[in-house]
LOTOR-544003 format. One record per residue (C-alpha): y, z, x. Coordinates in Angstrom, 2 decimals, m for minus. Each point is the difference from the previous one (the first is absolute). Layout:
<pts>
Y; Z; X
...
</pts>
This chain:
<pts>
0.89; m5.99; 6.63
3.01; m0.24; 2.82
2.64; 1.58; m0.50
2.66; m1.94; 0.75
m2.64; m2.54; m2.85
0.86; 2.41; m2.97
3.85; 0.35; 1.29
0.27; m3.78; m1.14
m1.59; 0.46; m3.23
2.03; m0.02; m3.16
0.19; 3.07; m1.79
m2.32; m1.99; m2.64
m2.60; m0.18; 2.91
0.30; 2.92; 1.59
m0.63; 1.61; m4.04
m3.19; m2.40; m1.21
m1.21; 0.83; 4.00
0.15; 3.65; m0.61
m1.71; 0.00; m3.15
m2.41; m1.62; 1.96
m0.48; 2.83; 2.09
0.03; 2.66; m1.75
m3.12; m2.21; m1.84
m1.81; m0.16; 2.29
0.10; 3.84; 1.33
m1.52; 0.49; m3.60
m2.50; m1.67; 0.44
m0.82; 1.76; 3.92
0.49; 2.87; m1.98
m2.27; m0.88; m2.43
m2.73; m1.07; 2.48
0.25; 2.97; 1.93
m0.41; 2.15; m2.64
m3.01; m2.22; m0.78
m2.03; 0.35; 3.91
1.26; m3.57; m0.51
2.61; 0.15; 3.02
m1.77; m1.03; 3.49
3.60; m0.77; 2.44
1.79; 3.47; m1.13
3.10; m1.03; 1.86
1.26; m3.32; m2.24
0.86; 3.21; m2.00
2.50; 1.49; 2.31
1.11; m4.33; 0.86
0.94; m0.22; m3.50
2.12; 3.23; m0.62
2.19; m1.30; 3.64
0.54; m3.10; m2.30
0.95; 1.38; m2.49
2.38; 2.76; 2.15
1.32; m3.41; 1.33
0.63; m2.32; m3.20
1.89; 2.69; m2.15
1.85; 1.33; 3.40
1.19; m3.66; 0.12
0.76; m0.05; m3.66
2.39; 3.16; 1.09
1.62; m1.34; 2.49
0.69; m3.16; m1.87
1.68; 1.99; m2.90
2.34; 1.71; 1.94
1.26; m2.53; 1.90
</pts>
């Protein structure tokens, strides 16, 4: 998701987005551990998305 899209979301929406990304990250880690993950680049994409959401949340609380 693009940063401009994240900036337009409310705090509650950002929280739900973060929760879903953390759940996706957990599922990808489990798939990797059981040798079922074929596209390992997904882990990096999810990690960056989590960092992006957390950064926007921190910016919003600082205002």
